[in-house]
Backbone atoms as SQL, in Angstrom:
CREATE TABLE atoms (id INTEGER PRIMARY KEY, chain TEXT, resi INTEGER, resn TEXT, atom TEXT, x REAL, y REAL, z REAL);
INSERT INTO atoms VALUES
  (1, 'A', 1, 'ARG', 'N', 15.684, 33.200, -19.390),
  (2, 'A', 1, 'ARG', 'CA', 17.151, 32.337, -19.709),
  (3, 'A', 1, 'ARG', 'C', 16.751, 32.258, -21.278),
  (4, 'A', 2, 'TYR', 'N', 15.459, 31.993, -21.178),
  (5, 'A', 2, 'TYR', 'CA', 14.869, 31.768, -22.834),
  (6, 'A', 2, 'TYR', 'C', 14.664, 32.735, -23.536),
  (7, 'A', 3, 'TYR', 'N', 14.006, 33.553, -23.088),
  (8, 'A', 3, 'TYR', 'CA', 13.867, 35.007, -23.373),
  (9, 'A', 3, 'TYR', 'C', 15.164, 35.862, -23.943),
  (10, 'A', 4, 'LEU', 'N', 16.286, 35.704, -22.923),
  (11, 'A', 4, 'LEU', 'CA', 17.492, 36.553, -23.662),
  (12, 'A', 4, 'LEU', 'C', 18.164, 35.688, -25.100),
  (13, 'A', 5, 'PHE', 'N', 17.976, 34.420, -24.753),
  (14, 'A', 5, 'PHE', 'CA', 18.152, 33.159, -26.018),
  (15, 'A', 5, 'PHE', 'C', 17.482, 33.774, -27.162),
  (16, 'A', 6, 'ALA', 'N', 16.817, 33.851, -26.733),
  (17, 'A', 6, 'ALA', 'CA', 15.669, 34.373, -27.939),
  (18, 'A', 6, 'ALA', 'C', 16.088, 35.676, -28.731),
  (19, 'A', 7, 'LEU', 'N', 16.135, 36.603, -28.086),
  (20, 'A', 7, 'LEU', 'CA', 16.695, 37.764, -28.241),
  (21, 'A', 7, 'LEU', 'C', 18.132, 38.296, -28.904),
  (22, 'A', 8, 'ILE', 'N', 19.027, 37.231, -28.634),
  (23, 'A', 8, 'ILE', 'CA', 20.537, 37.060, -28.914),
  (24, 'A', 8, 'ILE', 'C', 20.049, 36.485, -30.522),
  (25, 'A', 9, 'MET', 'N', 19.262, 35.523, -30.718),
  (26, 'A', 9, 'MET', 'CA', 19.191, 35.054, -32.372),
  (27, 'A', 9, 'MET', 'C', 18.243, 35.709, -33.053),
  (28, 'A', 10, 'ASN', 'N', 17.294, 36.659, -32.180),
  (29, 'A', 10, 'ASN', 'CA', 17.095, 37.609, -33.355),
  (30, 'A', 10, 'ASN', 'C', 18.120, 38.783, -33.823),
  (31, 'A', 11, 'LEU', 'N', 19.117, 39.162, -32.784),
  (32, 'A', 11, 'LEU', 'CA', 20.138, 40.239, -33.153),
  (33, 'A', 11, 'LEU', 'C', 21.171, 39.523, -33.820),
  (34, 'A', 12, 'SER', 'N', 21.194, 38.299, -34.177),
  (35, 'A', 12, 'SER', 'CA', 22.105, 37.602, -35.329),
  (36, 'A', 12, 'SER', 'C', 21.374, 37.422, -36.084),
  (37, 'A', 13, 'ARG', 'N', 20.194, 37.349, -36.450),
  (38, 'A', 13, 'ARG', 'CA', 19.364, 37.986, -37.792),
  (39, 'A', 13, 'ARG', 'C', 19.372, 38.888, -38.215),
  (40, 'A', 14, 'ASP', 'N', 19.253, 39.588, -37.399),
  (41, 'A', 14, 'ASP', 'CA', 19.696, 41.202, -38.103),
  (42, 'A', 14, 'ASP', 'C', 20.892, 41.885, -38.280),
  (43, 'A', 15, 'ALA', 'N', 21.463, 41.160, -37.772),
  (44, 'A', 15, 'ALA', 'CA', 23.401, 41.173, -38.367),
  (45, 'A', 15, 'ALA', 'C', 23.654, 40.294, -39.581),
  (46, 'A', 16, 'TYR', 'N', 22.449, 39.337, -39.933),
  (47, 'A', 16, 'TYR', 'CA', 23.231, 38.585, -40.681),
  (48, 'A', 16, 'TYR', 'C', 22.211, 39.186, -42.284),
  (49, 'A', 17, 'GLU', 'N', 21.523, 40.111, -42.014),
  (50, 'A', 17, 'GLU', 'CA', 20.847, 41.017, -42.872),
  (51, 'A', 17, 'GLU', 'C', 21.788, 42.340, -43.036),
  (52, 'A', 18, 'ILE', 'N', 22.167, 42.827, -42.350),
  (53, 'A', 18, 'ILE', 'CA', 22.856, 43.616, -42.237),
  (54, 'A', 18, 'ILE', 'C', 24.267, 43.083, -43.366),
  (55, 'A', 19, 'SER', 'N', 24.738, 42.367, -42.924),
  (56, 'A', 19, 'SER', 'CA', 26.317, 41.916, -43.468),
  (57, 'A', 19, 'SER', 'C', 26.069, 41.525, -44.943),
  (58, 'A', 20, 'VAL', 'N', 24.788, 41.080, -45.928),
  (59, 'A', 20, 'VAL', 'CA', 24.112, 40.504, -46.780),
  (60, 'A', 20, 'VAL', 'C', 24.084, 42.135, -47.385),
  (61, 'A', 21, 'LEU', 'N', 23.274, 42.961, -46.780),
  (62, 'A', 21, 'LEU', 'CA', 22.618, 44.269, -47.911),
  (63, 'A', 21, 'LEU', 'C', 24.273, 44.981, -47.819),
  (64, 'A', 22, 'ALA', 'N', 24.755, 45.208, -46.957),
  (65, 'A', 22, 'ALA', 'CA', 26.054, 45.690, -47.045),
  (66, 'A', 22, 'ALA', 'C', 27.155, 45.494, -47.724),
  (67, 'A', 23, 'GLN', 'N', 27.076, 43.813, -48.002),
  (68, 'A', 23, 'GLN', 'CA', 28.133, 43.077, -49.268),
  (69, 'A', 23, 'GLN', 'C', 27.337, 43.545, -50.488),
  (70, 'A', 24, 'ARG', 'N', 26.394, 43.633, -50.586),
  (71, 'A', 24, 'ARG', 'CA', 25.563, 44.359, -52.061),
  (72, 'A', 24, 'ARG', 'C', 25.947, 45.518, -52.439),
  (73, 'A', 25, 'GLU', 'N', 25.782, 45.986, -51.012),
  (74, 'A', 25, 'GLU', 'CA', 26.040, 47.755, -51.289),
  (75, 'A', 25, 'GLU', 'C', 27.622, 47.998, -51.940),
  (76, 'A', 26, 'ALA', 'N', 28.316, 47.293, -50.878),
  (77, 'A', 26, 'ALA', 'CA', 29.661, 47.070, -51.284),
  (78, 'A', 26, 'ALA', 'C', 29.873, 47.210, -52.802),
  (79, 'A', 27, 'GLN', 'N', 29.489, 46.055, -53.301),
  (80, 'A', 27, 'GLN', 'CA', 30.003, 45.498, -54.359),
  (81, 'A', 27, 'GLN', 'C', 29.549, 46.635, -55.577),
  (82, 'A', 28, 'VAL', 'N', 28.231, 47.004, -55.160),
  (83, 'A', 28, 'VAL', 'CA', 27.749, 48.262, -56.229),
  (84, 'A', 28, 'VAL', 'C', 28.858, 49.667, -56.123),
  (85, 'A', 29, 'GLN', 'N', 28.950, 49.818, -54.958),
  (86, 'A', 29, 'GLN', 'CA', 30.095, 51.099, -54.999),
  (87, 'A', 29, 'GLN', 'C', 31.353, 50.473, -55.533),
  (88, 'A', 30, 'SER', 'N', 32.017, 49.281, -55.423),
  (89, 'A', 30, 'SER', 'CA', 33.137, 48.724, -55.847),
  (90, 'A', 30, 'SER', 'C', 32.763, 49.488, -57.415),
  (91, 'A', 31, 'LYS', 'N', 31.737, 48.714, -58.288),
  (92, 'A', 31, 'LYS', 'CA', 31.518, 48.897, -59.634),
  (93, 'A', 31, 'LYS', 'C', 32.083, 50.196, -60.160),
  (94, 'A', 32, 'VAL', 'N', 31.108, 50.942, -58.876),
  (95, 'A', 32, 'VAL', 'CA', 30.759, 52.523, -59.603),
  (96, 'A', 32, 'VAL', 'C', 32.422, 53.216, -59.058),
  (97, 'A', 33, 'GLU', 'N', 32.724, 52.906, -58.636),
  (98, 'A', 33, 'GLU', 'CA', 34.408, 53.343, -58.276),
  (99, 'A', 33, 'GLU', 'C', 35.197, 52.937, -59.588),
  (100, 'A', 34, 'ALA', 'N', 35.091, 51.702, -59.833),
  (101, 'A', 34, 'ALA', 'CA', 35.724, 51.191, -60.477),
  (102, 'A', 34, 'ALA', 'C', 36.099, 51.897, -61.971),
  (103, 'A', 35, 'GLU', 'N', 34.648, 52.110, -62.248),
  (104, 'A', 35, 'GLU', 'CA', 34.110, 52.626, -63.502),
  (105, 'A', 35, 'GLU', 'C', 34.722, 54.375, -63.483),
  (106, 'A', 36, 'ALA', 'N', 34.664, 55.025, -62.108),
  (107, 'A', 36, 'ALA', 'CA', 35.275, 56.404, -62.255),
  (108, 'A', 36, 'ALA', 'C', 36.231, 56.053, -62.480),
  (109, 'A', 37, 'ASP', 'N', 37.118, 54.944, -61.347),
  (110, 'A', 37, 'ASP', 'CA', 38.271, 55.401, -62.094),
  (111, 'A', 37, 'ASP', 'C', 38.809, 54.746, -63.279),
  (112, 'A', 38, 'SER', 'N', 37.954, 54.329, -63.924),
  (113, 'A', 38, 'SER', 'CA', 38.900, 53.897, -65.276),
  (114, 'A', 38, 'SER', 'C', 38.628, 55.297, -66.370),
  (115, 'A', 39, 'SER', 'N', 37.616, 56.169, -66.232),
  (116, 'A', 39, 'SER', 'CA', 37.173, 56.869, -67.258),
  (117, 'A', 39, 'SER', 'C', 38.318, 58.114, -66.410),
  (118, 'A', 40, 'ASN', 'N', 38.530, 58.324, -65.229),
  (119, 'A', 40, 'ASN', 'CA', 39.654, 59.249, -64.733),
  (120, 'A', 40, 'ASN', 'C', 41.251, 58.737, -65.086),
  (121, 'A', 41, 'GLY', 'N', 41.328, 57.566, -64.967),
  (122, 'A', 41, 'GLY', 'CA', 42.767, 57.118, -65.105),
  (123, 'A', 41, 'GLY', 'C', 43.392, 57.101, -64.136),
  (124, 'A', 42, 'ARG', 'N', 43.216, 57.719, -63.171),
  (125, 'A', 42, 'ARG', 'CA', 43.640, 57.550, -61.687),
  (126, 'A', 42, 'ARG', 'C', 44.233, 56.203, -60.730),
  (127, 'A', 43, 'PRO', 'N', 44.514, 56.021, -60.228),
  (128, 'A', 43, 'PRO', 'CA', 44.657, 54.702, -59.401),
  (129, 'A', 43, 'PRO', 'C', 43.792, 55.606, -58.209),
  (130, 'A', 44, 'SER', 'N', 42.803, 54.594, -57.056),
  (131, 'A', 44, 'SER', 'CA', 42.219, 54.626, -56.372),
  (132, 'A', 44, 'SER', 'C', 43.499, 55.277, -55.467),
  (133, 'A', 45, 'CYS', 'N', 42.333, 55.975, -54.305),
  (134, 'A', 45, 'CYS', 'CA', 43.227, 56.861, -52.728),
  (135, 'A', 45, 'CYS', 'C', 44.180, 55.732, -52.135),
  (136, 'A', 46, 'ALA', 'N', 44.896, 55.805, -51.936),
  (137, 'A', 46, 'ALA', 'CA', 46.037, 55.085, -50.835),
  (138, 'A', 46, 'ALA', 'C', 45.450, 55.238, -49.710),
  (139, 'A', 47, 'SER', 'N', 44.908, 55.976, -49.086),
  (140, 'A', 47, 'SER', 'CA', 44.583, 56.251, -47.835),
  (141, 'A', 47, 'SER', 'C', 43.407, 55.557, -47.179),
  (142, 'A', 48, 'ALA', 'N', 42.964, 55.036, -48.226),
  (143, 'A', 48, 'ALA', 'CA', 41.759, 54.305, -47.635),
  (144, 'A', 48, 'ALA', 'C', 41.948, 52.954, -46.963),
  (145, 'A', 49, 'THR', 'N', 43.387, 52.290, -47.615),
  (146, 'A', 49, 'THR', 'CA', 43.828, 51.272, -46.292),
  (147, 'A', 49, 'THR', 'C', 43.931, 51.479, -45.373),
  (148, 'A', 50, 'LEU', 'N', 44.307, 53.131, -44.760),
  (149, 'A', 50, 'LEU', 'CA', 44.758, 52.791, -43.459),
  (150, 'A', 50, 'LEU', 'C', 43.132, 52.799, -42.600),
  (151, 'A', 51, 'LEU', 'N', 43.466, 52.112, -41.346),
  (152, 'A', 51, 'LEU', 'CA', 42.293, 51.593, -40.558),
  (153, 'A', 51, 'LEU', 'C', 41.479, 52.667, -40.256),
  (154, 'A', 52, 'ALA', 'N', 41.405, 53.629, -40.016),
  (155, 'A', 52, 'ALA', 'CA', 40.455, 54.770, -39.814),
  (156, 'A', 52, 'ALA', 'C', 39.861, 54.806, -40.809),
  (157, 'A', 53, 'GLY', 'N', 40.344, 54.998, -42.286),
  (158, 'A', 53, 'GLY', 'CA', 39.748, 55.105, -43.245),
  (159, 'A', 53, 'GLY', 'C', 38.668, 53.878, -43.370),
  (160, 'A', 54, 'ARG', 'N', 39.027, 52.801, -42.803),
  (161, 'A', 54, 'ARG', 'CA', 38.438, 51.643, -43.240),
  (162, 'A', 54, 'ARG', 'C', 37.685, 51.749, -42.190),
  (163, 'A', 55, 'VAL', 'N', 37.491, 52.525, -41.412),
  (164, 'A', 55, 'VAL', 'CA', 36.438, 52.188, -40.393),
  (165, 'A', 55, 'VAL', 'C', 35.332, 53.045, -40.524),
  (166, 'A', 56, 'ARG', 'N', 35.645, 54.068, -40.851),
  (167, 'A', 56, 'ARG', 'CA', 34.785, 54.789, -41.345),
  (168, 'A', 56, 'ARG', 'C', 34.057, 54.963, -42.544),
  (169, 'A', 57, 'ALA', 'N', 34.880, 54.198, -43.458),
  (170, 'A', 57, 'ALA', 'CA', 33.852, 53.369, -44.771),
  (171, 'A', 57, 'ALA', 'C', 33.146, 52.452, -44.391),
  (172, 'A', 58, 'HIS', 'N', 33.240, 51.341, -43.016),
  (173, 'A', 58, 'HIS', 'CA', 32.453, 50.369, -42.613),
  (174, 'A', 58, 'HIS', 'C', 31.149, 51.076, -42.031),
  (175, 'A', 59, 'LEU', 'N', 31.675, 51.990, -40.932),
  (176, 'A', 59, 'LEU', 'CA', 30.535, 52.791, -40.894),
  (177, 'A', 59, 'LEU', 'C', 29.638, 53.685, -41.584),
  (178, 'A', 60, 'GLY', 'N', 30.196, 54.204, -42.306),
  (179, 'A', 60, 'GLY', 'CA', 29.394, 55.006, -43.337),
  (180, 'A', 60, 'GLY', 'C', 28.154, 53.991, -44.025),
  (181, 'A', 61, 'LEU', 'N', 28.801, 52.651, -44.429),
  (182, 'A', 61, 'LEU', 'CA', 28.464, 51.525, -45.289),
  (183, 'A', 61, 'LEU', 'C', 27.276, 50.822, -44.213),
  (184, 'A', 62, 'LEU', 'N', 27.525, 50.765, -43.141),
  (185, 'A', 62, 'LEU', 'CA', 26.182, 50.561, -42.279),
  (186, 'A', 62, 'LEU', 'C', 25.338, 51.391, -41.790),
  (187, 'A', 63, 'CYS', 'N', 25.898, 53.012, -41.692),
  (188, 'A', 63, 'CYS', 'CA', 24.649, 54.108, -41.611),
  (189, 'A', 63, 'CYS', 'C', 23.825, 53.840, -43.014),
  (190, 'A', 64, 'HIS', 'N', 24.290, 53.606, -43.986),
  (191, 'A', 64, 'HIS', 'CA', 23.706, 53.731, -45.426),
  (192, 'A', 64, 'HIS', 'C', 22.822, 52.593, -45.541),
  (193, 'A', 65, 'VAL', 'N', 22.932, 51.423, -45.105),
  (194, 'A', 65, 'VAL', 'CA', 22.462, 50.515, -45.056),
  (195, 'A', 65, 'VAL', 'C', 21.273, 50.050, -44.008),
  (196, 'A', 66, 'LEU', 'N', 21.321, 50.804, -43.246),
  (197, 'A', 66, 'LEU', 'CA', 20.042, 50.932, -41.982),
  (198, 'A', 66, 'LEU', 'C', 19.219, 52.218, -42.531),
  (199, 'A', 67, 'ARG', 'N', 19.588, 53.019, -43.338),
  (200, 'A', 67, 'ARG', 'CA', 18.652, 54.321, -43.641),
  (201, 'A', 67, 'ARG', 'C', 18.109, 53.770, -44.415),
  (202, 'A', 68, 'ALA', 'N', 18.273, 52.964, -45.254),
  (203, 'A', 68, 'ALA', 'CA', 18.015, 52.539, -46.666),
  (204, 'A', 68, 'ALA', 'C', 16.895, 51.554, -46.088),
  (205, 'A', 69, 'ASN', 'N', 17.037, 50.705, -44.810),
  (206, 'A', 69, 'ASN', 'CA', 15.891, 49.686, -44.626),
  (207, 'A', 69, 'ASN', 'C', 15.486, 49.785, -43.272),
  (208, 'A', 70, 'PRO', 'N', 14.463, 50.999, -43.259),
  (209, 'A', 70, 'PRO', 'CA', 13.878, 51.559, -42.219),
  (210, 'A', 70, 'PRO', 'C', 13.037, 50.194, -41.138),
  (211, 'A', 71, 'PRO', 'N', 12.187, 49.014, -41.700),
  (212, 'A', 71, 'PRO', 'CA', 12.383, 47.908, -40.981),
  (213, 'A', 71, 'PRO', 'C', 13.030, 46.984, -40.028),
  (214, 'A', 72, 'LEU', 'N', 14.918, 47.125, -40.858),
  (215, 'A', 72, 'LEU', 'CA', 15.640, 46.253, -40.334),
  (216, 'A', 72, 'LEU', 'C', 16.687, 47.667, -39.421),
  (217, 'A', 73, 'LEU', 'N', 16.141, 48.387, -39.418),
  (218, 'A', 73, 'LEU', 'CA', 16.677, 49.642, -38.132),
  (219, 'A', 73, 'LEU', 'C', 15.747, 49.034, -36.982),
  (220, 'A', 74, 'LEU', 'N', 14.454, 49.603, -37.342),
  (221, 'A', 74, 'LEU', 'CA', 13.519, 49.230, -36.389),
  (222, 'A', 74, 'LEU', 'C', 13.689, 48.192, -35.407),
  (223, 'A', 75, 'ASP', 'N', 13.825, 46.503, -36.310),
  (224, 'A', 75, 'ASP', 'CA', 14.130, 45.739, -35.454),
  (225, 'A', 75, 'ASP', 'C', 15.384, 45.725, -34.751),
  (226, 'A', 76, 'VAL', 'N', 16.394, 46.652, -35.450),
  (227, 'A', 76, 'VAL', 'CA', 17.768, 46.100, -34.392),
  (228, 'A', 76, 'VAL', 'C', 17.663, 46.937, -32.860),
  (229, 'A', 77, 'LEU', 'N', 16.791, 48.177, -32.997),
  (230, 'A', 77, 'LEU', 'CA', 16.297, 49.232, -32.248),
  (231, 'A', 77, 'LEU', 'C', 15.699, 48.213, -31.076),
  (232, 'A', 78, 'LYS', 'N', 14.859, 47.502, -31.227),
  (233, 'A', 78, 'LYS', 'CA', 13.958, 47.357, -30.829),
  (234, 'A', 78, 'LYS', 'C', 14.276, 46.186, -29.825),
  (235, 'A', 79, 'ASN', 'N', 14.801, 45.225, -30.576),
  (236, 'A', 79, 'ASN', 'CA', 15.877, 43.965, -29.917),
  (237, 'A', 79, 'ASN', 'C', 16.666, 44.464, -29.242),
  (238, 'A', 80, 'CYS', 'N', 17.874, 45.439, -29.548),
  (239, 'A', 80, 'CYS', 'CA', 18.550, 45.969, -28.286),
  (240, 'A', 80, 'CYS', 'C', 18.116, 46.756, -26.987),
  (241, 'A', 81, 'CYS', 'N', 16.741, 47.248, -27.556),
  (242, 'A', 81, 'CYS', 'CA', 16.383, 47.776, -26.087),
  (243, 'A', 81, 'CYS', 'C', 15.868, 46.567, -25.304),
  (244, 'A', 82, 'ASP', 'N', 15.198, 45.680, -25.958),
  (245, 'A', 82, 'ASP', 'CA', 14.585, 44.535, -24.858),
  (246, 'A', 82, 'ASP', 'C', 15.881, 43.553, -24.683),
  (247, 'A', 83, 'LEU', 'N', 17.101, 43.920, -24.896),
  (248, 'A', 83, 'LEU', 'CA', 17.977, 42.962, -24.224),
  (249, 'A', 83, 'LEU', 'C', 18.647, 43.644, -22.808),
  (250, 'A', 84, 'PHE', 'N', 18.293, 44.471, -22.864),
  (251, 'A', 84, 'PHE', 'CA', 18.437, 45.223, -21.325),
  (252, 'A', 84, 'PHE', 'C', 17.478, 44.689, -20.316),
  (253, 'A', 85, 'ILE', 'N', 16.397, 44.268, -20.732),
  (254, 'A', 85, 'ILE', 'CA', 15.716, 43.726, -19.373),
  (255, 'A', 85, 'ILE', 'C', 15.798, 42.546, -19.267),
  (256, 'A', 86, 'PRO', 'N', 16.357, 41.517, -19.677),
  (257, 'A', 86, 'PRO', 'CA', 16.653, 39.607, -18.925),
  (258, 'A', 86, 'PRO', 'C', 18.015, 40.169, -18.598),
  (259, 'A', 87, 'LEU', 'N', 18.541, 40.851, -19.062),
  (260, 'A', 87, 'LEU', 'CA', 20.206, 41.010, -18.857),
  (261, 'A', 87, 'LEU', 'C', 20.192, 41.462, -17.181),
  (262, 'A', 88, 'ASP', 'N', 19.119, 42.451, -17.162),
  (263, 'A', 88, 'ASP', 'CA', 19.075, 42.929, -15.397),
  (264, 'A', 88, 'ASP', 'C', 18.207, 42.251, -14.632),
  (265, 'A', 89, 'ARG', 'N', 17.384, 41.008, -15.351),
  (266, 'A', 89, 'ARG', 'CA', 16.902, 40.276, -14.291),
  (267, 'A', 89, 'ARG', 'C', 17.282, 39.458, -13.975),
  (268, 'A', 90, 'LEU', 'N', 18.542, 38.801, -14.862),
  (269, 'A', 90, 'LEU', 'CA', 19.461, 37.574, -14.492),
  (270, 'A', 90, 'LEU', 'C', 20.360, 38.086, -13.386),
  (271, 'A', 91, 'GLY', 'N', 20.583, 39.486, -13.370),
  (272, 'A', 91, 'GLY', 'CA', 21.835, 39.878, -12.756),
  (273, 'A', 91, 'GLY', 'C', 23.103, 39.825, -13.208),
  (274, 'A', 92, 'LEU', 'N', 22.781, 40.041, -15.049),
  (275, 'A', 92, 'LEU', 'CA', 24.061, 39.795, -16.121),
  (276, 'A', 92, 'LEU', 'C', 24.727, 41.302, -16.036),
  (277, 'A', 93, 'LEU', 'N', 23.800, 42.172, -15.907),
  (278, 'A', 93, 'LEU', 'CA', 24.271, 43.703, -15.816),
  (279, 'A', 93, 'LEU', 'C', 23.092, 44.290, -15.087),
  (280, 'A', 94, 'LYS', 'N', 23.781, 44.829, -14.385),
  (281, 'A', 94, 'LYS', 'CA', 23.229, 45.685, -13.117),
  (282, 'A', 94, 'LYS', 'C', 22.481, 47.577, -14.256),
  (283, 'A', 95, 'THR', 'N', 21.418, 47.566, -13.882),
  (284, 'A', 95, 'THR', 'CA', 21.397, 48.848, -14.251),
  (285, 'A', 95, 'THR', 'C', 19.824, 49.409, -13.294),
  (286, 'A', 96, 'SER', 'N', 19.631, 50.715, -13.393),
  (287, 'A', 96, 'SER', 'CA', 18.730, 51.219, -12.463),
  (288, 'A', 96, 'SER', 'C', 17.380, 51.187, -13.276),
  (289, 'A', 97, 'PRO', 'N', 16.236, 50.879, -12.511),
  (290, 'A', 97, 'PRO', 'CA', 14.684, 50.386, -12.908),
  (291, 'A', 97, 'PRO', 'C', 14.500, 51.441, -13.886),
  (292, 'A', 98, 'GLY', 'N', 14.889, 52.883, -13.761),
  (293, 'A', 98, 'GLY', 'CA', 14.358, 53.803, -14.849),
  (294, 'A', 98, 'GLY', 'C', 15.161, 53.418, -16.273),
  (295, 'A', 99, 'VAL', 'N', 16.597, 52.772, -16.559),
  (296, 'A', 99, 'VAL', 'CA', 17.166, 52.411, -17.780),
  (297, 'A', 99, 'VAL', 'C', 16.087, 50.966, -18.153),
  (298, 'A', 100, 'VAL', 'N', 15.781, 50.352, -17.120),
  (299, 'A', 100, 'VAL', 'CA', 15.058, 49.133, -17.859),
  (300, 'A', 100, 'VAL', 'C', 13.468, 49.480, -18.343),
  (301, 'A', 101, 'ALA', 'N', 13.373, 50.849, -17.945),
  (302, 'A', 101, 'ALA', 'CA', 11.870, 51.015, -17.600),
  (303, 'A', 101, 'ALA', 'C', 11.791, 51.758, -19.347),
  (304, 'A', 102, 'PHE', 'N', 12.914, 52.806, -19.071),
  (305, 'A', 102, 'PHE', 'CA', 13.222, 53.417, -20.648),
  (306, 'A', 102, 'PHE', 'C', 13.236, 52.225, -21.817),
  (307, 'A', 103, 'CYS', 'N', 14.246, 51.710, -21.731),
  (308, 'A', 103, 'CYS', 'CA', 14.277, 50.019, -22.776),
  (309, 'A', 103, 'CYS', 'C', 12.576, 49.781, -23.426),
  (310, 'A', 104, 'GLY', 'N', 12.018, 49.401, -21.682),
  (311, 'A', 104, 'GLY', 'CA', 10.902, 48.559, -22.141),
  (312, 'A', 104, 'GLY', 'C', 9.761, 49.823, -23.129),
  (313, 'A', 105, 'LEU', 'N', 9.924, 50.694, -22.579),
  (314, 'A', 105, 'LEU', 'CA', 9.375, 51.765, -23.085),
  (315, 'A', 105, 'LEU', 'C', 9.153, 52.134, -24.570),
  (316, 'A', 106, 'SER', 'N', 10.476, 51.910, -24.802),
  (317, 'A', 106, 'SER', 'CA', 11.363, 52.373, -26.260),
  (318, 'A', 106, 'SER', 'C', 10.711, 51.469, -27.228),
  (319, 'A', 107, 'SER', 'N', 11.122, 50.094, -26.601),
  (320, 'A', 107, 'SER', 'CA', 10.491, 48.871, -27.505),
  (321, 'A', 107, 'SER', 'C', 9.100, 48.732, -27.809),
  (322, 'A', 108, 'SER', 'N', 8.122, 49.067, -26.578),
  (323, 'A', 108, 'SER', 'CA', 7.127, 48.931, -26.789),
  (324, 'A', 108, 'SER', 'C', 6.515, 50.340, -28.215),
  (325, 'A', 109, 'ILE', 'N', 7.013, 51.584, -27.906),
  (326, 'A', 109, 'ILE', 'CA', 6.737, 52.130, -28.972),
  (327, 'A', 109, 'ILE', 'C', 6.805, 51.706, -30.115),
  (328, 'A', 110, 'LEU', 'N', 8.547, 51.070, -30.402),
  (329, 'A', 110, 'LEU', 'CA', 8.860, 50.647, -31.584),
  (330, 'A', 110, 'LEU', 'C', 7.937, 49.565, -31.731),
  (331, 'A', 111, 'SER', 'N', 7.342, 48.731, -31.225),
  (332, 'A', 111, 'SER', 'CA', 6.430, 47.830, -31.782),
  (333, 'A', 111, 'SER', 'C', 4.847, 48.165, -32.419),
  (334, 'A', 112, 'ILE', 'N', 4.934, 49.696, -31.326),
  (335, 'A', 112, 'ILE', 'CA', 3.325, 49.703, -31.851),
  (336, 'A', 112, 'ILE', 'C', 3.657, 50.594, -33.049),
  (337, 'A', 113, 'LEU', 'N', 4.390, 51.151, -33.499),
  (338, 'A', 113, 'LEU', 'CA', 5.053, 51.403, -34.898),
  (339, 'A', 113, 'LEU', 'C', 4.927, 50.502, -35.380),
  (340, 'A', 114, 'THR', 'N', 5.688, 49.081, -35.666),
  (341, 'A', 114, 'THR', 'CA', 5.807, 48.358, -36.561),
  (342, 'A', 114, 'THR', 'C', 4.363, 47.669, -36.996),
  (343, 'A', 115, 'ILE', 'N', 3.391, 47.854, -35.964),
  (344, 'A', 115, 'ILE', 'CA', 2.161, 47.619, -35.821),
  (345, 'A', 115, 'ILE', 'C', 0.818, 48.368, -36.666),
  (346, 'A', 116, 'SER', 'N', 1.168, 49.120, -36.178),
  (347, 'A', 116, 'SER', 'CA', 0.691, 50.391, -37.088),
  (348, 'A', 116, 'SER', 'C', 0.769, 50.565, -38.494),
  (349, 'A', 117, 'GLN', 'N', 2.348, 50.577, -38.507),
  (350, 'A', 117, 'GLN', 'CA', 2.615, 50.856, -40.142),
  (351, 'A', 117, 'GLN', 'C', 2.957, 49.298, -40.740),
  (352, 'A', 118, 'PRO', 'N', 2.205, 48.416, -41.517),
  (353, 'A', 118, 'PRO', 'CA', 2.741, 47.008, -41.797),
  (354, 'A', 118, 'PRO', 'C', 4.133, 47.454, -42.785),
  (355, 'A', 119, 'TRP', 'N', 4.383, 48.209, -43.363),
  (356, 'A', 119, 'TRP', 'CA', 5.576, 48.306, -44.190),
  (357, 'A', 119, 'TRP', 'C', 6.356, 48.062, -43.415),
  (358, 'A', 120, 'LEU', 'N', 6.966, 48.791, -42.101),
  (359, 'A', 120, 'LEU', 'CA', 7.808, 48.402, -41.184),
  (360, 'A', 120, 'LEU', 'C', 7.940, 47.367, -40.492),
  (361, 'A', 121, 'LYS', 'N', 7.546, 46.360, -40.690),
  (362, 'A', 121, 'LYS', 'CA', 7.552, 44.993, -39.714),
  (363, 'A', 121, 'LYS', 'C', 8.577, 44.210, -41.008),
  (364, 'A', 122, 'LEU', 'N', 9.674, 43.678, -40.620),
  (365, 'A', 122, 'LEU', 'CA', 10.565, 43.217, -41.198),
  (366, 'A', 122, 'LEU', 'C', 10.371, 41.830, -41.652),
  (367, 'A', 123, 'LYS', 'N', 10.364, 41.488, -42.943),
  (368, 'A', 123, 'LYS', 'CA', 10.101, 40.575, -43.529),
  (369, 'A', 123, 'LYS', 'C', 11.384, 39.384, -43.504),
  (370, 'A', 124, 'PRO', 'N', 10.479, 38.061, -43.218),
  (371, 'A', 124, 'PRO', 'CA', 11.848, 36.992, -43.076),
  (372, 'A', 124, 'PRO', 'C', 12.535, 36.638, -44.187);
């Protein structure tokens, strides 16, 4: 139970880091778009207010933030893989032993990668 709680806390820290970086990136993008709109003299596109456009924009921003920060991406992937192990052991999520083994192996490989490449370790 405590391992699951620790993983949830780690994932919440990752989510906080992603939200901070996404807000910074959104501010930079809005400044660039505002400068482009003022130079073109055209109003911004109204289709961006549609739900599908907003979801696409948020997913694009998420992908950009994770692509620009490999340590954060590796930490999120490692924690997501680790999450399946206690969920299966506590009986909260029934998975096959193969899925648990694959998640454990993936997490171990990502951990070895972060140890072998110190710049990939997420800094607090």
